[in-house]
N, C-alpha and C positions, 0 to 999 in steps of 0.2 A: 472553582477547582483549578489546581495547578498540576500540570503533568510532571512526572519525574522519570528520568531515564534510569532504568534498572539494569541494563546490560548493553554492552557494545562490543563488537568484534572487528578486528582488523584481519582481513583475509586476502590471499593473493589472487583469488578469482571469485566471481559470483556464480558458482556452480551449485547444483543440487546438494552435493555432499557438504559444502561449506555451510549452506543454510541449515541443513539437517543437523550438523554438528552444533551450530549456534542454538537452534530450537531445543535440542536435547539438553544441552548444558544449562540453558536458561530455566527450563522446567525443573531439572534435577536440583539446581541451586535454590529454586523457590520452594522446594519441598523438603528442605533440610531442617527448617525451623520446627523445633519440638521433637525431632527424631533423635534417637540415641546413635544411630548410624546413618551415614550419608547414603541415600539411594544411588544405585549404580545403573539402573535401567528404567525405561519408561513403562508405566503400567496404568491401567484404568483406576480411577479413584484419586489420582493426583490432581492438584490444583494446576490448571493450565490457563494461559491467556484466552479470554473469550473472543478477542478480536486481534487480528494481525493487520495493521494498516501499512500498506507497502506500495511501491511502484510495481509495475506489471512484469517484473523480472521472471523469465521462464524457469530459472533455477529455483527461485523461491516458490513459484506456483507448484512445481513438481514436488518439492520437499513438503509443502503444506498438504498436498494430497496424501502422502504417506503418513504424515502426522495425524490427519483426520481419520485415518483407518484405525489408529491406536485409540483415539479419543473421539469416536463418532458423535456428532451433534453438539460437541462441547466447544469447538473452536472454529472460527470462520475467518476468511480473509477479505478485506475490503481494499479497493484501489484508492490510492491517494488522489484527491481531486486536483492538487497542484500539478502532479505528474500527468494526470489525465488531461488537464487543460492545455498543457504544453503539446501533448500529442494531437489533440483536436485542432489547436491553432495551426500546427504544421500541416494538417490535412486540408484545412479550409483556406490556406494562404492563397490558393489559386483563384479564389472568388474575390473579385475586386469591388464591383458595384454593390453587391448585397452582403458584403462581409459582416457588417455590424448587425444586420437583420438576422443572418444565420447564427451568429454568435449569441444573440439574444434568445433565439428559439432554442438553441442548444442548452443554455443555462436554465431556461424555463423548464425544459424536460428534466434536466439533471436534478433540480431541487424540488420537484413535485413530491409531496409526501404521501400520495395515494397511488395505487397501481393504475386505476382508471385515468386519473389526472396525468400520470406519466405517459400512458399509451396515447392519449389524445394529443399531448404536446409533442411527443416523438413523431407521431404521424404528420403533424404540421411541419416539423423539421424535415422529414423525408420528402414531402411535397416541395418544399422550398429548394432543396438541393438536387432535385431530380434532373435538372438540365446539366449538372456536373457529374458525369458518370463515376469517376473515381471517388468523389466525395460521397455520393449516394451509396456506393458499394461499401465504403468504409463504415458509414453509420449503420447501414442495414445488416451487413454480413460480418463485421468485426465487432462493433460496439454493442449492438442490440443483443446478440446472443450471450454476452457477458454482463448484462445489465444488473444482475443480482449482486455483482461485485462493486458497482459504483453508483447506482441510482439511489437517491435519498430515500425513496419509499421502502427500499429493501433494508435500510438501516434502522427504520422506526422501532422494531422490536428490541434492538440492542442498546445498551447503555454506552453510547459513544462519547457522551459529554460534549456533543456537538463538534467533536474533533474529526475533521474530514481530510486533513492533510498532514504530511510528515515534516512540516516546516521546521520544527525545533531541531529535529535530528539532522535535517539538511543543513541548517545553520552551523551546527557543530561540525559536520563533515567538511563544510567550507573552511572553517578555521583550521582543522587538521590538515586539509589539503594545502592550505597556504603555508603552514609551518613545516610540513614534511614532504619528502620526495623518496624515490627508490633508494637513495644512498643514505637515508636517515637511519641511524641505529635504533633498535627497538627501545633501548633505555632512554634515548633522547625523545622518542615519540611519546612514551609514557609520561615523561617529565613535562613535555609541552602540553599534552592532553590535560594533565592535572592542573597545570598552571593557568591555562587559558579557557578550559572548557568546564571542568568540574566545579 
C-alpha cells in the first residue's frame, strides 16, 4: 500500500479553531463526489476519516473531541509513534545506567498486540523506573491513562495498514520549512510546495 496526502493546510497557529477548520473542509471536500451541490455543513452519514494520526497537540485533541460528537464512533485519533518516542526519550534521558533497558521495556509494552500482554509489559516497565520518581510519574500518570491513543493493542481493530507514524507528512513539512519563512509570499509558498513536494 502507498499512502497519499489528500489535504494540507498552512495555518498561523496550532489552535483548536485552525484544526477544526481543516477537519471540516477536508470532510466537506471528500463528500462532494457524486453530489450535485457542494455540502456546506457537517452531518451524520458523511464519509469521514476513520483514523487521525497525529502528534499530541492540545488544539487538535480538542478539535477531535468536537468532531467525534458529530460523528460518534466513526472517527478516532491515534498518537504518532515517532512523536511519542521523542517525548519518551526526553523523559528517560535522566536515566544513564539502565537507559537501554528502560527503552527496551518501553518498546516491548508499546508494541504488544493484546491487552494482557501490554499490561504485563507495562507493569515491568513501571517496576524498572520506580527509583526515578519523575520518570515513574510520567509513565504511570501521563502515558498510561492515554494508552488507547498509542498502544499497539488498541489499534488492532482498525485498518491502519501498519502505519504508526506521521513521517511522510513530517518530511514534507521539513521541505516546506526549508524553503519558506515568515516573509515568503503565499504565491511563492504554493509554487515551492508544488515544485518540491507534490
